[in-house]
C-alpha positions in Angstrom: 94.0 29.5 25.6 92.2 31.3 28.4 91.4 34.7 27.0 89.3 37.4 28.8 86.5 36.9 26.3 85.3 33.6 24.9 85.6 34.3 21.2 88.5 32.0 20.5 88.2 30.3 17.1 89.6 26.8 17.0 90.7 27.3 13.4 92.6 30.5 14.4 94.2 28.5 17.2 95.5 26.0 14.7 96.7 28.8 12.4 98.5 30.4 15.3 100.2 27.1 16.1 101.3 26.7 12.5 102.6 30.3 12.5 104.6 29.8 15.6 106.1 26.6 14.2 107.0 28.4 11.0 108.8 31.2 13.0 110.7 28.5 15.0 111.8 26.7 11.8 112.9 30.0 10.2 115.1 30.8 13.3 116.9 27.5 13.1 117.3 27.5 9.3 115.5 24.1 9.2 113.0 24.9 6.5 110.6 22.2 5.3 110.6 23.0 1.6 113.4 25.5 1.2 113.7 28.9 2.7 110.5 30.8 3.4 110.4 34.1 1.5 106.7 34.8 2.3 104.6 33.4 5.1 101.0 34.4 5.4 98.7 33.8 8.4 95.0 34.7 8.2 93.1 34.9 11.4 89.3 35.2 11.1 87.7 35.7 14.5 87.7 39.5 14.4 86.1 39.5 11.0 83.6 36.8 12.1 82.5 38.8 15.1 82.2 42.0 13.1 80.2 40.4 10.4 77.8 38.4 12.6 77.3 40.6 15.7 78.6 44.1 14.9 81.2 46.2 16.5 79.0 48.4 18.7 77.7 47.3 22.1 74.3 48.4 21.1 74.2 45.6 18.6 76.7 43.3 20.3 76.0 43.5 24.0 78.6 40.9 24.9 81.2 43.0 23.0 82.6 39.9 21.4 84.2 42.1 18.6 86.6 43.6 21.2 87.0 40.2 22.7 88.2 38.9 19.4 90.6 41.8 19.1 91.9 41.0 22.6 92.5 37.4 21.5 94.4 38.4 18.4 96.5 40.9 20.4 97.7 38.0 22.5 98.3 35.9 19.3 100.4 38.7 17.7 102.4 39.1 20.9 103.3 35.4 20.6 104.2 35.7 16.9 106.4 38.7 17.7 108.2 36.8 20.4 109.1 34.1 17.9 109.8 36.4 14.9 113.3 36.0 13.4 115.3 39.2 13.5 115.4 39.5 9.7 111.7 39.1 9.2 109.1 41.9 8.5 105.7 41.5 10.0 102.8 43.2 8.3 99.4 43.4 9.9 96.4 44.7 8.0 92.8 44.0 7.3 90.7 43.5 4.1 88.0 46.0 5.3 86.3 47.6 8.2 82.8 46.9 9.6 79.7 49.0 10.2 78.3 49.3 13.7 75.5 46.8 13.3 77.6 44.2 11.6 78.6 43.3 8.1 80.2 45.6 5.5 79.6 46.9 2.0 79.8 50.4 0.6 82.4 53.0 0.0 82.5 54.8 3.4 86.0 55.4 4.9 85.2 53.2 7.9 85.0 50.3 5.5 87.8 51.2 3.1 90.5 52.6 5.4 92.3 49.9 7.3 95.5 49.8 9.5 98.7 49.0 7.8 101.3 48.0 10.4 104.9 47.1 9.7 107.2 45.7 12.3 110.8 44.4 12.3 112.7 43.6 15.4 115.2 46.4 16.3 114.0 48.8 13.6 113.7 52.4 14.8 110.5 53.3 13.0 108.2 50.4 13.9 104.8 52.1 13.8 101.2 51.9 12.9 100.4 53.7 9.7 96.8 54.6 9.3 95.1 56.6 6.5 95.2 59.7 8.7 98.9 59.4 9.6 100.9 59.1 6.4 104.6 58.6 6.6 104.7 58.3 2.8 103.7 61.6 1.2 104.9 60.8 -2.3 102.5 57.8 -2.7 99.7 59.2 -0.5 98.2 57.3 2.3 98.8 53.5 2.3 95.9 51.5 1.0 95.1 47.8 0.6 96.2 48.1 -3.0 99.7 49.0 -1.8 100.2 45.6 0.1 101.1 43.7 -3.1 103.8 46.2 -4.2 105.2 46.5 -0.7 105.5 42.7 -0.3 107.2 42.5 -3.7 109.6 45.2 -2.6 110.4 43.3 0.6 111.1 40.2 -1.4 113.3 42.0 -3.8 110.9 41.5 -6.7 109.7 44.0 -9.3 106.3 45.7 -8.8 103.7 43.4 -10.4 102.6 44.8 -13.8 98.9 44.3 -13.0 99.1 46.0 -9.6 97.0 49.2 -9.2 98.8 50.2 -6.0 102.2 51.5 -5.1 104.8 50.3 -2.6 105.3 51.9 0.8 108.6 53.7 0.2 109.8 53.5 3.8 109.6 49.7 3.5 112.8 49.9 1.4 114.6 50.4 4.7 113.5 47.0 5.7 114.8 45.2 2.6 117.9 43.1 3.3 121.0 44.8 2.0 121.8 41.9 -0.3 118.5 42.4 -2.2 118.5 46.2 -2.4 120.4 46.2 -5.8 117.6 44.1 -7.3 114.8 46.6 -6.3 
């Protein structure tokens, strides 16, 4: 692909291709090994740029961190275009980065990450960040809440070992046929 910044990661391009193929198979019902109930894609170029070169132009004069974000924005647009109507897309991160690169520590810039949920045609598609909580009974969504939220979306019980909660508004995205099981 020809992105505005040259930070494309060949591994990420392959993962995007597999993701798009998975979305196409899900739409046709032609599933390789039975129906997908969970499909995970991990793209690493944003993390790589943040670790190795930093997120601030002072340390990363070519601004490759923002270039990688631009690349992934284009990839996410392609995934959304292929997303089946009954599929929930969750976008998150495992951590933030410090200005000069790398991570480590307990500061909010490292711990607080976006938690974005999207489903075609749903009225409350939005970005939820730690400063914009839509879920006051469980507090601000955290990485620990991803496991419980995915279990909820799959119609499974909360894993006993989980330290997190589930994002309550995600219940609206659970298929009606599974709601009795939750």
